[in-house]
C-alpha positions as semicolon CSV with decimal commas, in nm:
position;residue;x (nm);y (nm);z (nm)
1;X;26,835;14,496;15,902
2;X;26,555;14,616;16,136
3;X;26,533;14,995;16,132
4;X;26,446;14,944;16,466
5;X;26,762;14,779;16,576
6;X;27,022;15,092;16,464
7;X;26,785;15,394;16,705
8;X;26,784;15,154;17,031
9;X;27,080;15,095;17,279
10;X;27,155;14,703;17,291
11;X;27,006;14,685;17,653
12;X;26,679;14,808;17,479
13;X;26,708;14,563;17,216
14;X;26,766;14,241;17,414
15;X;26,453;14,351;17,642
16;X;26,227;14,364;17,352
17;X;26,356;14,080;17,238
18;X;26,256;13,894;17,542
19;X;26,641;13,816;17,639
20;X;26,635;13,993;17,962
21;X;26,439;13,972;18,261
22;X;26,588;14,068;18,589
23;X;26,843;14,409;18,471
24;X;27,095;14,402;18,736
25;X;27,250;14,756;18,875
26;X;27,013;14,997;18,642
27;X;27,015;15,285;18,792
28;X;26,716;15,602;18,817
29;X;26,359;15,621;18,768
30;X;26,369;15,729;18,373
31;X;26,578;15,477;18,278
32;X;26,403;15,171;18,429
33;X;26,047;15,303;18,329
34;X;26,164;15,301;17,958
35;X;26,332;14,938;17,964
36;X;25,983;14,844;18,181
37;X;25,763;15,048;17,897
38;X;25,955;14,850;17,642
39;X;25,928;14,465;17,793
40;X;25,549;14,527;17,836
41;X;25,438;14,741;17,479
42;X;25,803;14,542;17,277
43;X;25,838;14,190;17,391
44;X;25,687;13,901;17,319
45;X;25,547;13,806;17,615
46;X;25,473;14,139;17,760
47;X;25,577;14,072;18,131
48;X;25,719;14,330;18,375
49;X;26,083;14,333;18,422
50;X;26,230;14,222;18,803
51;X;26,502;14,494;18,855
52;X;26,775;14,467;19,145
53;X;27,032;14,685;19,277
54;X;27,351;14,575;19,488
55;X;27,531;14,799;19,732
56;X;27,852;14,755;19,893
57;X;27,829;14,927;20,238
58;X;27,886;15,247;20,223
59;X;27,894;15,333;19,873
60;X;27,576;15,506;19,748
61;X;27,361;15,440;20,053
62;X;27,107;15,613;20,221
63;X;27,012;15,626;20,545
64;X;26,784;15,446;20,706
65;X;26,741;15,231;20,437
66;X;26,380;15,159;20,342
67;X;26,378;14,783;20,451
68;X;26,500;14,878;20,790
69;X;26,203;15,165;20,763
70;X;25,979;14,909;20,705
71;X;26,086;14,649;20,942
72;X;26,017;14,915;21,245
73;X;25,578;14,899;21,179
74;X;25,569;15,237;21,256
75;X;25,413;15,409;20,996
76;X;25,406;15,771;21,080
77;X;25,809;15,720;21,150
78;X;25,816;15,574;20,779
79;X;25,675;15,906;20,692
80;X;25,857;16,104;20,817
């Protein structure tokens, strides 16, 4: 068995094998960067992952949400 298998978590191994293209509900910049790096450097096709996150209303919500800010069309307000 491959030695790398024992050093990687199941998700990391699946990303490296090209079995995962869009991990859902993965949080944290460090974790996301790590999985993205594995996908680009170790998978067969070297394609970036697409990340998604579904939030239940009121659960870990920041206000105003980035979507609302982007639709305002006011970049000064967005930066502030």
